[in-house]
C-alpha positions in Angstrom: 133.0 122.7 53.1 129.9 123.1 51.1 128.4 125.8 48.9 124.9 126.3 50.1 122.1 127.7 47.9 121.1 131.3 48.6 117.4 131.5 49.5 115.1 133.9 47.7 112.6 136.3 49.3 109.7 133.8 49.5 111.4 131.8 52.3 110.0 132.7 55.7 113.5 132.5 57.4 114.4 135.8 55.6 111.5 137.6 57.4 112.5 136.4 60.9 114.8 137.9 63.5 117.9 135.7 63.7 119.0 134.3 67.0 122.2 135.4 68.8 125.0 133.0 69.0 125.7 132.3 72.7 129.0 130.4 72.2 131.5 130.6 69.3 132.9 127.2 68.5 134.1 125.1 65.6 130.5 124.9 64.2 130.4 128.7 64.0 133.8 128.8 62.2 132.5 126.1 59.7 129.4 128.2 59.1 131.5 131.3 58.4 133.7 129.3 55.9 130.6 127.9 54.2 129.1 131.4 54.0 132.2 132.9 52.3 132.2 130.0 49.9 128.5 130.4 49.1 128.8 134.1 48.8 131.7 133.8 46.3 129.9 131.1 44.3 126.8 133.4 44.0 129.1 136.4 43.0 128.0 138.4 46.1 129.7 141.1 48.2 128.0 140.0 51.4 125.8 137.3 52.9 123.8 136.8 56.1 123.3 133.4 57.6 119.5 133.5 57.1 120.1 133.7 53.4 121.4 130.1 53.5 118.7 129.0 55.8 120.5 129.4 59.1 118.7 131.7 61.6 121.8 132.9 63.4 123.3 136.4 63.7 126.3 135.9 61.5 127.3 138.0 58.4 130.2 137.9 56.0 131.3 140.7 53.6 134.2 140.9 51.1 134.3 144.0 48.9 136.4 144.2 45.7 139.9 145.6 46.2 140.1 149.3 45.7 143.6 151.0 45.5 142.2 154.1 47.1 140.6 152.2 50.1 143.2 150.3 52.1 140.7 148.2 54.0 138.9 147.0 50.8 139.3 143.4 49.6 139.6 142.1 53.2 137.1 139.5 54.3 134.9 140.5 57.2 133.0 138.0 59.4 130.9 139.3 62.3 128.9 137.3 64.9 126.1 139.1 66.7 126.8 142.4 64.9 125.2 145.6 66.2 125.4 149.1 64.8 126.6 151.4 67.6 127.1 154.6 65.6 125.7 155.8 62.3 126.0 159.2 60.7 125.8 161.0 57.4 123.6 159.9 54.5 123.9 158.2 51.2 121.2 157.4 48.6 122.2 154.7 46.2 121.6 151.5 44.4 121.5 148.1 46.2 120.9 144.6 44.9 120.5 141.4 46.9 121.3 137.8 46.2 117.9 136.9 47.7 116.1 139.2 45.3 117.8 138.3 42.0 117.3 140.5 38.9 116.3 143.6 40.8 118.0 146.7 42.3 116.6 149.6 44.3 117.5 153.0 45.4 118.0 152.9 49.2 118.8 155.6 51.7 121.5 154.5 54.3 123.9 156.0 56.7 127.2 157.1 55.1 129.3 155.9 58.1 128.7 153.2 60.6 130.5 151.6 63.5 129.6 148.0 64.2 130.5 145.9 67.2 130.4 142.2 67.3 132.6 139.1 67.6 135.1 137.8 65.1 135.3 134.1 64.1 137.3 133.3 67.2 134.8 134.9 69.5 136.9 138.0 70.2 135.1 141.4 70.5 135.8 143.6 67.6 134.6 146.9 66.0 134.4 147.5 62.3 134.1 151.0 60.9 132.7 151.4 57.5 132.0 154.3 55.1 130.4 154.4 51.7 130.0 150.9 50.2 131.2 149.1 53.3 128.7 151.0 55.5 126.0 150.1 53.0 126.9 146.5 53.1 127.1 146.3 56.9 123.6 147.9 57.2 122.2 145.6 54.4 123.5 142.4 56.0 122.4 143.4 59.5 118.9 144.2 58.1 118.9 140.5 56.9 119.6 139.4 60.5 116.5 141.4 61.6 114.2 140.0 58.8 114.4 143.1 56.7 115.0 143.2 52.9 116.2 146.2 50.9 112.8 146.4 49.3 111.4 147.2 52.7 113.7 150.3 52.7 112.5 151.7 49.4 110.9 155.2 49.8 108.6 154.6 46.9 107.8 151.8 44.4 109.4 153.7 41.6 112.8 153.2 43.3 112.8 149.5 42.3 114.3 148.5 39.0 114.4 145.2 37.0 117.7 144.4 35.4 117.6 143.3 31.8 120.1 140.9 30.4 122.1 143.9 29.2 122.1 145.3 32.7 119.7 148.1 31.7 117.6 149.3 34.6 113.9 149.2 33.8 111.2 150.5 36.3 109.8 147.4 38.0 106.4 148.8 38.5 104.3 150.2 35.6 101.1 152.2 35.8 99.1 149.0 36.5 101.4 148.2 39.4 102.5 144.8 38.1 106.2 143.9 38.3 108.0 142.8 35.2 110.1 139.6 35.0 113.8 140.0 36.0 116.9 138.9 34.1 119.5 136.6 35.7 122.1 138.6 37.8 125.7 138.2 36.9 127.4 141.1 38.6 128.1 141.2 42.4 125.3 142.0 44.7 125.0 142.5 48.4 123.6 139.6 50.3 
């Protein structure tokens, strides 16, 4: 397996709708394995195939283990995911491996139910709330060519991270963005 570099926002593949996988086979499983490996190497919580240059509808997520959330810490791989139910609302911070050094305040559904296929091609449903719901929505956005910055309600909701992890408004009165610091903590894909 190989760790693939995570593409940043200037790559056109990140703005295209990814193609559905028609048949799950060994190459799909290999892609999923490489996605998990690449996500871990980049210190991410989730990754969509377009972020490694593959325009296919595949995502992986692995949230940190949380004693109060029995489903946390389990790796999730979904092929051709589709949100079938969403409710509630959360407004919180998101980062992205493809937009390093920035975070933004994004409104998302609090709970989602997603249908798709697992790595063996079996139909599955994943229910997520809170951070898992946010991660599922974020990664599915990538499959549709949408970045979290497209979901910002106003420019002032985007922040640059300094080397000490301080959040600094990315846009000043002149509208120019400031230079980001390298990201070391986990980010959504």
